[in-house]
Steps between C-alpha positions, in 0.01 A plus 500: 500500500664600168238776461575637847873494427457694174268745671756561775778537243293751304434697817875516573576614145233770513635619835854520361393685185277739692783623723563872461783543248819680599668752270859587588624816327859624511603852405876466463692782666198670661654651814284524809550877515348536151154450655519835679715674241291424190164410658381253230122508540408142414780347703404725792138389460606137534706584807237713674218252442713200590810419702850633457835469670699803606771342286594170340860405583715361216752222544871554442604593241215733403507386138207398280546125458598407858202691639243380250602142571487556878145630460380188315705236685486629858874448526818708513727515193749240621204258529333572165832530319492847345738698719528795262405607148855394409704235680712188449413137568801293604331171417369600159813708432284765340390858559129551553314724256143626532259221412766227490262255667311465172797309360616333822261454790793423733537874565176501698519301825161575653148444370302811395149523633343442159664156491355412839161627383508280191603196704193543718259492209455873445605706200734795481560769239812714470530810284873550549681435827874446539580134428138403432625320188705259713357150498457355848486121491462540126188718522403863439195698620173413323502841331809711446664740258871496408654828611499782245619823655319734261155346539265791581367503854148524361538160330605345827197640680263398219619139529462492878143625464432227243638235734281620785191498278543137403237254629567405860618151409766649267587818686850501651513494879822700494617766257830690508576808292810716470559864396854623426444857378536675838834333567630592155399865536657523845830360376527714189350832611510509880250527780408864440448473126179561302572171325468311828178684585364407157596134548328488840189666360499250215514197729245657734266545207534130414429406861182709469407315179550168675282602796223621267528193278444251783260707709240222496745221591618434859881510489775529760760739361851522642701790362873501576834627381834324523706793626521877506754729341777732612714764331825399329645673192830522315674702771467201735637235266796281584673332206516164668809378315697782665452333838738221405865596470616174344432446131564129549207483739263635239617240251505210747220267392477337843380822661152598386397860555142589412402865492141545617526880507436532873710197593805321372456127556837327517533121476831339589538167680879536539553670838838646402358662187204627699737663748680660206171645375421643843849643525466679169163641595644633826792669325306684231495880519123515437324620814383232741193707583359394162474128571549230763681168459344187648635146510273198502553433867378845608209589273235700691235277651210681331639410157420132561815402312611246758494174301872417485437215255313716249621492141378856434586698814826692429815454706547876518258790448594859435181679602448854367378768736223717347521695273819331367490241223750273328517581130660378182664756270278639223182357648177695552466651847180465702372825649332296776546137592449224757674185614663634815451349843141611577607603849725771352223702335134537599423601142554135401182395681222357283118498517239248612131569440223238526136540410216253468232308687749323730698810604423756765385848401699808598769300681864612515756247624862539601776436243562134425728284283402400149578132574168490690287562191513135391326384818243780468402373155503142626248586769276681255486191278498245786819345369693241693831672420581713803731247666866574430454860384552819696183612669368762742176398670491847657497669160235264366274560801503872427432468128205261488141547604393277785 
């Protein structure tokens, strides 16, 4: 009986280890329209020989951290906790900064997919992903690298290839990798710049190296971006302090105003002070066609900012209309940017490309939300984690082979 039990256990372990690994790759700031504009050959090869969406739809706001966390948690920002790249937490009485979860896991309120993978006996490996250094229930991914912005893309690809060439009983079932160079070039030089073209060609070359390096290994690759990019520039800047006519308001410690460039997040629990803020915003001479003012009770439904008890959802949002941005004096201006409501600019749409033995060939699906990617990965790995996350059975039925 003991022999039969061990034999059955071994069979289960072999089955788990033998599952086709999933590699999730993010190219930060790779706009959907870049595919046609720059025609990156290796990325196009993945798309044409696999499955792609006409567009991947970012969550609001179309910033890096909220969207990367929505991709790996299957939840909207108010559920996973990161409602912007910069925001305030009423309970912690602190402003969020990029990567703050490393020092305080309370910032993250939903479980990333690599944590669910580890809990089910599989291994995960992360070569940079926003908040991948946050411990969930005291644990990190089996393999991970602390974020270092200047790490060459080639080093990242080399390590992913090494992971995939490990023996099957040590090979990660899930790998995530992140490229930031396209986003940086878009911000600093603009969407029509040779620098952006060079950055895209560079990442495309690394994608080609990855494909060639694992040619003999069955792998399901999911290539995404977090958001697109749209024009901005110095001529469209609003010095955000000029919106408030009262100097006392700026110095009032009970009112927290966080400038996220495309939004001002305003936190104030005192209704009278909040009315004063709204009054000042309505009286300013700066044109109202540059932004819209929303109170907590009337946030647009598609934002999914409807949790009235949330400690991180602002009480008031001043939402910039593209191409306007909120700026601080003497700060560098982005030629192009993102963060706006995705419904205000089609150029903010991202990419979704999937290629591997479990995906259809030559399939193009309609645009879908990035919160569905979690359940797609869960199905690929046969994880029992789909319950409670956002899911589209219709999208999944179009992506996978029967």
